[in-house]
VOKENU-925616 format. One record per residue (C-alpha): residue number from 1; x, y negated, z; residue in one letter. Coordinates in steps of 0.001 Angstrom, whole numbers. Layout:
N
<r NUM, <X, Y, Z>, 'A'>
...
END
This chain:
362
<r 1, <3470, 16444, 2216>, 'M'>
<r 2, <5651, 18876, 4113>, 'W'>
<r 3, <5577, 21289, 1168>, 'R'>
<r 4, <8414, 19111, -189>, 'Y'>
<r 5, <10436, 19605, 2991>, 'R'>
<r 6, <13580, 20536, 1023>, 'A'>
<r 7, <13670, 16939, -251>, 'L'>
<r 8, <12872, 15295, 3099>, 'L'>
<r 9, <15213, 14169, 5900>, 'P'>
<r 10, <13285, 15701, 8828>, 'V'>
<r 11, <12282, 19322, 9456>, 'E'>
<r 12, <8565, 20040, 9133>, 'S'>
<r 13, <8373, 21479, 12663>, 'R'>
<r 14, <8494, 17925, 14002>, 'W'>
<r 15, <5419, 16898, 12041>, 'G'>
<r 16, <1953, 16342, 13487>, 'S'>
<r 17, <-958, 18801, 13399>, 'R'>
<r 18, <-2771, 16617, 10887>, 'L'>
<r 19, <-2832, 17278, 7155>, 'V'>
<r 20, <-1095, 14313, 5557>, 'V'>
<r 21, <-783, 14162, 1784>, 'G'>
<r 22, <-2128, 16657, -698>, 'G'>
<r 23, <-4589, 14005, -1849>, 'T'>
<r 24, <-6558, 14433, -5098>, 'P'>
<r 25, <-5569, 12919, -8420>, 'L'>
<r 26, <-8875, 11956, -10021>, 'I'>
<r 27, <-9148, 11987, -13795>, 'D'>
<r 28, <-11168, 8888, -14755>, 'C'>
<r 29, <-10864, 9506, -18492>, 'G'>
<r 30, <-10524, 6722, -21031>, 'D'>
<r 31, <-10564, 3242, -19534>, 'D'>
<r 32, <-9923, 325, -21833>, 'G'>
<r 33, <-7953, 2537, -24186>, 'G'>
<r 34, <-5660, 4151, -21626>, 'V'>
<r 35, <-5990, 7498, -19890>, 'N'>
<r 36, <-6535, 6644, -16228>, 'L'>
<r 37, <-6036, 8738, -13114>, 'W'>
<r 38, <-6520, 7507, -9542>, 'V'>
<r 39, <-4497, 8965, -6666>, 'K'>
<r 40, <-7017, 8918, -3813>, 'D'>
<r 41, <-4909, 8177, -749>, 'E'>
<r 42, <-8058, 7289, 1217>, 'A'>
<r 43, <-8308, 11038, 1914>, 'R'>
<r 44, <-5412, 10848, 4389>, 'N'>
<r 45, <-6235, 11171, 8124>, 'P'>
<r 46, <-6537, 7434, 8874>, 'S'>
<r 47, <-7767, 6572, 5380>, 'G'>
<r 48, <-4641, 5140, 3747>, 'S'>
<r 49, <-1345, 5961, 2089>, 'L'>
<r 50, <415, 4562, 5185>, 'K'>
<r 51, <-79, 7956, 6862>, 'D'>
<r 52, <2712, 9398, 4742>, 'R'>
<r 53, <5161, 6888, 6181>, 'A'>
<r 54, <3903, 7270, 9737>, 'T'>
<r 55, <4013, 11056, 9605>, 'E'>
<r 56, <7689, 10929, 8636>, 'M'>
<r 57, <8579, 8135, 11080>, 'V'>
<r 58, <6995, 9867, 14070>, 'L'>
<r 59, <8493, 13231, 13133>, 'A'>
<r 60, <11927, 11585, 13252>, 'A'>
<r 61, <10997, 9812, 16493>, 'A'>
<r 62, <9823, 13054, 18078>, 'K'>
<r 63, <13057, 14750, 17092>, 'R'>
<r 64, <14997, 11874, 18686>, 'A'>
<r 65, <13036, 12151, 21932>, 'G'>
<r 66, <10996, 8949, 21660>, 'C'>
<r 67, <7799, 8838, 23709>, 'A'>
<r 68, <6374, 5523, 22494>, 'H'>
<r 69, <6008, 3818, 19115>, 'A'>
<r 70, <5265, 257, 18072>, 'V'>
<r 71, <4526, -1480, 14803>, 'T'>
<r 72, <3366, -4779, 13365>, 'A'>
<r 73, <407, -4479, 11041>, 'S'>
<r 74, <-2392, -6256, 9216>, 'T'>
<r 75, <-4456, -3144, 9904>, 'G'>
<r 76, <-3627, -16, 7906>, 'N'>
<r 77, <-155, 714, 9272>, 'A'>
<r 78, <-1480, 124, 12783>, 'G'>
<r 79, <-4420, 2477, 12307>, 'A'>
<r 80, <-2046, 5036, 10834>, 'S'>
<r 81, <364, 4773, 13757>, 'L'>
<r 82, <-2460, 5024, 16293>, 'A'>
<r 83, <-3924, 8070, 14549>, 'C'>
<r 84, <-770, 10115, 14098>, 'I'>
<r 85, <719, 9087, 17467>, 'A'>
<r 86, <-2429, 10484, 19104>, 'A'>
<r 87, <-1888, 13790, 17303>, 'S'>
<r 88, <1768, 13793, 18353>, 'Q'>
<r 89, <933, 13077, 22002>, 'G'>
<r 90, <2777, 9754, 21865>, 'M'>
<r 91, <1610, 6376, 23123>, 'S'>
<r 92, <1505, 3496, 20651>, 'A'>
<r 93, <1298, -301, 20544>, 'T'>
<r 94, <148, -2202, 17477>, 'V'>
<r 95, <922, -5919, 17111>, 'V'>
<r 96, <-1541, -7649, 14798>, 'V'>
<r 97, <-2211, -11202, 13633>, 'P'>
<r 98, <-5477, -12739, 14786>, 'A'>
<r 99, <-6827, -12530, 11216>, 'S'>
<r 100, <-6826, -8709, 11218>, 'T'>
<r 101, <-10251, -7375, 10130>, 'P'>
<r 102, <-12488, -6197, 12952>, 'F'>
<r 103, <-13062, -2767, 11413>, 'V'>
<r 104, <-9325, -2073, 11355>, 'K'>
<r 105, <-8947, -3189, 14968>, 'L'>
<r 106, <-11809, -874, 15920>, 'A'>
<r 107, <-10065, 2034, 14213>, 'Q'>
<r 108, <-6775, 1330, 16013>, 'I'>
<r 109, <-8519, 1180, 19392>, 'R'>
<r 110, <-10543, 4328, 18685>, 'A'>
<r 111, <-7322, 6343, 18566>, 'Y'>
<r 112, <-6262, 4970, 21951>, 'G'>
<r 113, <-3433, 2663, 20911>, 'A'>
<r 114, <-2812, -619, 22690>, 'K'>
<r 115, <-3576, -3654, 20531>, 'V'>
<r 116, <-1540, -6831, 20983>, 'C'>
<r 117, <-3133, -9710, 19054>, 'E'>
<r 118, <-942, -12725, 18306>, 'V'>
<r 119, <-2178, -16166, 17368>, 'D'>
<r 120, <-12, -16292, 14295>, 'G'>
<r 121, <950, -14563, 11073>, 'S'>
<r 122, <1980, -11010, 10228>, 'Y'>
<r 123, <5581, -12197, 10148>, 'D'>
<r 124, <5346, -13365, 13752>, 'E'>
<r 125, <3766, -10055, 14719>, 'A'>
<r 126, <6640, -8290, 12954>, 'F'>
<r 127, <9272, -10038, 15064>, 'E'>
<r 128, <7388, -9373, 18300>, 'I'>
<r 129, <7134, -5670, 17474>, 'A'>
<r 130, <10872, -5522, 16831>, 'E'>
<r 131, <11582, -7022, 20240>, 'R'>
<r 132, <9258, -4486, 21880>, 'M'>
<r 133, <11411, -1687, 20468>, 'A'>
<r 134, <14665, -2748, 22150>, 'D'>
<r 135, <14505, 339, 24375>, 'D'>
<r 136, <16138, 3445, 22870>, 'A'>
<r 137, <13072, 5498, 23786>, 'G'>
<r 138, <10770, 3336, 21666>, 'V'>
<r 139, <10370, 3906, 17941>, 'C'>
<r 140, <9692, 866, 15751>, 'C'>
<r 141, <7705, 1805, 12644>, 'R'>
<r 142, <7964, -1649, 11038>, 'N'>
<r 143, <7894, -1528, 7244>, 'T'>
<r 144, <11215, -2285, 5573>, 'G'>
<r 145, <13121, -1807, 8839>, 'I'>
<r 146, <12547, 1873, 9507>, 'N'>
<r 147, <14043, 3828, 6576>, 'P'>
<r 148, <11795, 6822, 7199>, 'F'>
<r 149, <8764, 4876, 5938>, 'T'>
<r 150, <10153, 5045, 2403>, 'R'>
<r 151, <10993, 8734, 2797>, 'E'>
<r 152, <7397, 9509, 3687>, 'G'>
<r 153, <5867, 7440, 911>, 'K'>
<r 154, <7997, 9036, -1789>, 'K'>
<r 155, <6043, 12277, -1323>, 'T'>
<r 156, <3167, 10558, -3138>, 'C'>
<r 157, <5387, 10361, -6228>, 'A'>
<r 158, <6244, 14054, -5854>, 'F'>
<r 159, <2554, 14949, -5879>, 'E'>
<r 160, <1823, 12813, -8934>, 'V'>
<r 161, <4692, 14390, -10863>, 'A'>
<r 162, <3666, 17906, -9902>, 'E'>
<r 163, <34, 17228, -10878>, 'A'>
<r 164, <1316, 16290, -14342>, 'F'>
<r 165, <3307, 19539, -14478>, 'D'>
<r 166, <6487, 17492, -13993>, 'W'>
<r 167, <5852, 15453, -17172>, 'C'>
<r 168, <5434, 12093, -15502>, 'V'>
<r 169, <2845, 9480, -16558>, 'P'>
<r 170, <3840, 6392, -18509>, 'D'>
<r 171, <2866, 3908, -15802>, 'W'>
<r 172, <2095, 4005, -12075>, 'V'>
<r 173, <256, 974, -10679>, 'V'>
<r 174, <1308, 104, -7129>, 'V'>
<r 175, <-512, -2448, -4926>, 'P'>
<r 176, <2343, -4473, -3430>, 'T'>
<r 177, <2666, -6598, -304>, 'G'>
<r 178, <5809, -5899, 1710>, 'D'>
<r 179, <7184, -3856, -1182>, 'G'>
<r 180, <7658, -633, 771>, 'N'>
<r 181, <5174, 1481, -1193>, 'I'>
<r 182, <6803, 249, -4384>, 'L'>
<r 183, <10290, 1196, -3211>, 'S'>
<r 184, <9052, 4534, -1859>, 'G'>
<r 185, <7284, 5538, -5062>, 'I'>
<r 186, <10365, 4583, -7077>, 'A'>
<r 187, <12599, 6590, -4732>, 'A'>
<r 188, <10448, 9676, -5239>, 'G'>
<r 189, <10467, 9543, -9029>, 'F'>
<r 190, <14177, 8703, -9132>, 'L'>
<r 191, <14949, 11664, -6837>, 'D'>
<r 192, <13099, 14040, -9142>, 'L'>
<r 193, <14884, 12637, -12202>, 'Y'>
<r 194, <18309, 12860, -10550>, 'A'>
<r 195, <17667, 16517, -9682>, 'L'>
<r 196, <16644, 17323, -13239>, 'G'>
<r 197, <13118, 18281, -12191>, 'I'>
<r 198, <11663, 15608, -14469>, 'T'>
<r 199, <13061, 14249, -17719>, 'S'>
<r 200, <11822, 10669, -17304>, 'A'>
<r 201, <10801, 8048, -14734>, 'V'>
<r 202, <7459, 6264, -15083>, 'P'>
<r 203, <7357, 2486, -15255>, 'R'>
<r 204, <5974, 849, -12134>, 'L'>
<r 205, <3489, -2018, -12216>, 'L'>
<r 206, <3455, -4025, -8984>, 'A'>
<r 207, <95, -5674, -8277>, 'A'>
<r 208, <31, -8648, -5899>, 'Q'>
<r 209, <-2456, -11243, -4726>, 'A'>
<r 210, <-1638, -14609, -6269>, 'D'>
<r 211, <-1202, -16316, -2887>, 'S'>
<r 212, <1034, -13477, -1660>, 'S'>
<r 213, <3250, -13198, -4714>, 'N'>
<r 214, <6794, -13460, -3374>, 'S'>
<r 215, <8018, -10362, -5212>, 'I'>
<r 216, <6382, -11496, -8456>, 'T'>
<r 217, <8113, -14876, -8181>, 'R'>
<r 218, <11505, -13327, -7530>, 'D'>
<r 219, <11338, -10652, -10192>, 'W'>
<r 220, <13625, -11439, -13121>, 'Q'>
<r 221, <12278, -9169, -15826>, 'E'>
<r 222, <14617, -7502, -18332>, 'D'>
<r 223, <17654, -9387, -17083>, 'N'>
<r 224, <19963, -6811, -15573>, 'E'>
<r 225, <22874, -9206, -15793>, 'G'>
<r 226, <21309, -11414, -13139>, 'M'>
<r 227, <21843, -10493, -9492>, 'A'>
<r 228, <18694, -9726, -7541>, 'L'>
<r 229, <17903, -12358, -4879>, 'P'>
<r 230, <18876, -11226, -1395>, 'Q'>
<r 231, <16181, -13252, 376>, 'S'>
<r 232, <12511, -13499, -602>, 'P'>
<r 233, <10735, -16628, -1675>, 'T'>
<r 234, <8420, -17588, 1184>, 'L'>
<r 235, <4727, -17973, 334>, 'V'>
<r 236, <1561, -18900, 2239>, 'S'>
<r 237, <-877, -16024, 1736>, 'P'>
<r 238, <-4631, -16418, 1917>, 'E'>
<r 239, <-6361, -13516, 218>, 'T'>
<r 240, <-9237, -11084, 615>, 'V'>
<r 241, <-6663, -8317, 73>, 'A'>
<r 242, <-5378, -8415, 3651>, 'D'>
<r 243, <-3170, -5352, 3117>, 'S'>
<r 244, <-1153, -7395, 618>, 'L'>
<r 245, <-1022, -10544, 2737>, 'S'>
<r 246, <2605, -11239, 3659>, 'V'>
<r 247, <4617, -14428, 3440>, 'S'>
<r 248, <8021, -12734, 3632>, 'R'>
<r 249, <8173, -9209, 2146>, 'P'>
<r 250, <10349, -7084, 4406>, 'R'>
<r 251, <11293, -4561, 1706>, 'D'>
<r 252, <11863, -7312, -818>, 'H'>
<r 253, <15272, -6312, -2193>, 'F'>
<r 254, <14410, -2606, -2454>, 'A'>
<r 255, <11165, -3498, -4227>, 'A'>
<r 256, <12994, -5614, -6810>, 'L'>
<r 257, <15530, -2834, -7268>, 'H'>
<r 258, <12632, -395, -7822>, 'A'>
<r 259, <11244, -2599, -10571>, 'L'>
<r 260, <14629, -2856, -12257>, 'R'>
<r 261, <15332, 872, -12008>, 'A'>
<r 262, <11953, 1774, -13526>, 'T'>
<r 263, <11772, -1048, -16112>, 'R'>
<r 264, <8730, -2248, -14231>, 'G'>
<r 265, <6552, -5334, -14189>, 'A'>
<r 266, <4673, -7570, -11747>, 'C'>
<r 267, <1241, -9156, -11964>, 'V'>
<r 268, <-438, -11435, -9409>, 'A'>
<r 269, <-4244, -11697, -9346>, 'L'>
<r 270, <-6638, -14173, -7763>, 'D'>
<r 271, <-9341, -13037, -5353>, 'D'>
<r 272, <-12116, -13384, -7930>, 'A'>
<r 273, <-10515, -10792, -10198>, 'R'>
<r 274, <-9664, -8525, -7270>, 'I'>
<r 275, <-13260, -8514, -6019>, 'L'>
<r 276, <-14658, -7933, -9504>, 'A'>
<r 277, <-12246, -5016, -9987>, 'A'>
<r 278, <-13338, -3551, -6655>, 'S'>
<r 279, <-16929, -3496, -7813>, 'Q'>
<r 280, <-15993, -1931, -11148>, 'T'>
<r 281, <-14054, 884, -9478>, 'L'>
<r 282, <-16991, 1617, -7190>, 'A'>
<r 283, <-19814, 1363, -9712>, 'Q'>
<r 284, <-18097, 2853, -12754>, 'R'>
<r 285, <-16120, 5642, -11113>, 'F'>
<r 286, <-17687, 6093, -7668>, 'G'>
<r 287, <-14402, 5079, -6029>, 'L'>
<r 288, <-14684, 2453, -3303>, 'W'>
<r 289, <-11279, 1288, -2164>, 'F'>
<r 290, <-10169, -1733, -197>, 'E'>
<r 291, <-9181, -4856, -2190>, 'P'>
<r 292, <-5488, -3966, -2390>, 'S'>
<r 293, <-6297, -1053, -4702>, 'T'>
<r 294, <-8637, -3285, -6694>, 'A'>
<r 295, <-5701, -5639, -7253>, 'A'>
<r 296, <-3952, -2739, -8946>, 'G'>
<r 297, <-6924, -2051, -11190>, 'Y'>
<r 298, <-7179, -5733, -12118>, 'A'>
<r 299, <-3432, -5758, -12846>, 'A'>
<r 300, <-3831, -2804, -15188>, 'L'>
<r 301, <-6482, -4627, -17208>, 'H'>
<r 302, <-4441, -7823, -17230>, 'A'>
<r 303, <-1577, -5858, -18785>, 'C'>
<r 304, <-3892, -4255, -21304>, 'L'>
<r 305, <-5089, -7708, -22340>, 'A'>
<r 306, <-1543, -8985, -22880>, 'T'>
<r 307, <-353, -5826, -24624>, 'G'>
<r 308, <2230, -4957, -21970>, 'R'>
<r 309, <528, -1588, -21490>, 'I'>
<r 310, <-354, 20, -24812>, 'H'>
<r 311, <-3471, 1977, -25736>, 'P'>
<r 312, <-3082, 5708, -25204>, 'G'>
<r 313, <-772, 5300, -22219>, 'A'>
<r 314, <-1160, 7674, -19280>, 'R'>
<r 315, <-1645, 5520, -16191>, 'V'>
<r 316, <-1938, 6420, -12498>, 'V'>
<r 317, <-3426, 3895, -10086>, 'L'>
<r 318, <-2621, 4355, -6401>, 'L'>
<r 319, <-5814, 4148, -4345>, 'G'>
<r 320, <-4065, 2987, -1202>, 'T'>
<r 321, <-6916, 2625, 1307>, 'G'>
<r 322, <-10618, 3315, 1850>, 'A'>
<r 323, <-13243, 679, 1084>, 'G'>
<r 324, <-14759, 1030, 4549>, 'L'>
<r 325, <-11624, -680, 5878>, 'K'>
<r 326, <-12667, -3935, 4172>, 'A'>
<r 327, <-16464, -4062, 3797>, 'P'>
<r 328, <-16483, -7861, 3974>, 'Q'>
<r 329, <-15627, -8078, 287>, 'G'>
<r 330, <-18848, -6405, -837>, 'V'>
<r 331, <-21089, -9374, -34>, 'N'>
<r 332, <-18842, -11616, -2102>, 'S'>
<r 333, <-19984, -10001, -5356>, 'V'>
<r 334, <-23456, -10394, -6832>, 'V'>
<r 335, <-25414, -7226, -5879>, 'P'>
<r 336, <-26580, -5045, -8732>, 'G'>
<r 337, <-24399, -6667, -11391>, 'H'>
<r 338, <-21359, -4886, -12746>, 'R'>
<r 339, <-18398, -7138, -13505>, 'H'>
<r 340, <-15489, -6418, -15764>, 'D'>
<r 341, <-12132, -6658, -13960>, 'P'>
<r 342, <-11368, -10015, -15567>, 'G'>
<r 343, <-14692, -11601, -14605>, 'D'>
<r 344, <-15037, -14085, -11797>, 'G'>
<r 345, <-17239, -13954, -8720>, 'V'>
<r 346, <-19643, -16584, -7378>, 'P'>
<r 347, <-17907, -19802, -6453>, 'R'>
<r 348, <-19247, -19578, -2927>, 'D'>
<r 349, <-17552, -16225, -2309>, 'A'>
<r 350, <-14681, -17642, -225>, 'P'>
<r 351, <-17191, -19450, 1988>, 'E'>
<r 352, <-19147, -16205, 2352>, 'D'>
<r 353, <-15997, -14497, 3586>, 'R'>
<r 354, <-15323, -17305, 6060>, 'R'>
<r 355, <-18890, -16971, 7303>, 'H'>
<r 356, <-18445, -13244, 7862>, 'L'>
<r 357, <-15182, -13915, 9706>, 'H'>
<r 358, <-16927, -16395, 12001>, 'R'>
<r 359, <-19658, -13840, 12717>, 'E'>
<r 360, <-17033, -11311, 13853>, 'R'>
<r 361, <-15577, -13848, 16263>, 'Q'>
<r 362, <-18891, -14716, 17963>, 'T'>
END
């Protein structure tokens, strides 16, 4: 990602020794009438797109003389912080809700970070992490609070545009929880357009879980005369897509602005469609991502069904995190049977997931 250093706010010499970014854009050919590419962000050091944000945040922190970093996370941001902090020689603390998947906790601990589990939600973890960063020598990586997260994530947009020889795709599908990836991707494409490097900006499709759909609820499509809401609608998330599970999106306003600036759209999917889409991605394309990416794939097909996305469109799906980060979803789909993204899953799937969760706790 540092190859775009002229467009970044921190000098590359403050970056880690790890190779962040430069991930492949996989041509999946025709899919439902559109030309589909998948940006495989699972190839980053900790296995998710969050490494772009963390690389930039810790470079800025290193430059400022910080020796410790803290973040709240449902898993991926915490694993990313732990990974890149280790490479930077910095200590790290990750505050997680008790519902954080075991495999993500194991990854955080493997890198040597301290894990602080709270008996509450991600939002409570977020506030605790902020309080931990009161000291000037402590960097808080929290999404939507630290502006360098967006600066790191926008490099993903730079790579997509360059891969298309600066003729941007028609749509980019962005799995959306807190809204920070959405705002970062928009910032990248808008930067390129403002500099005259590209002649257009792709439309962004935000994909959410239907129980964690605050941004979808607050999005007022095609109504630029209406002011964007300053505060998010609070929701009560309960979804297999833990990376999207937030009740109060912290980059809410910037995410809505991103949708307006790119003439974007929002779609919220239930867990059945997310799990079915996960299986389709794995069995049709050999791409196993965590459920957040599958939400994006399901959103794409929902928009194809309604005609929002037209046949022949060039579409890029962001593959935000590796499937090994959320293996619990696999047993919720009938083995050996390929579902279409709109299909359901067995009615006992939620109970299966609860059973797996209980097993991890014993």
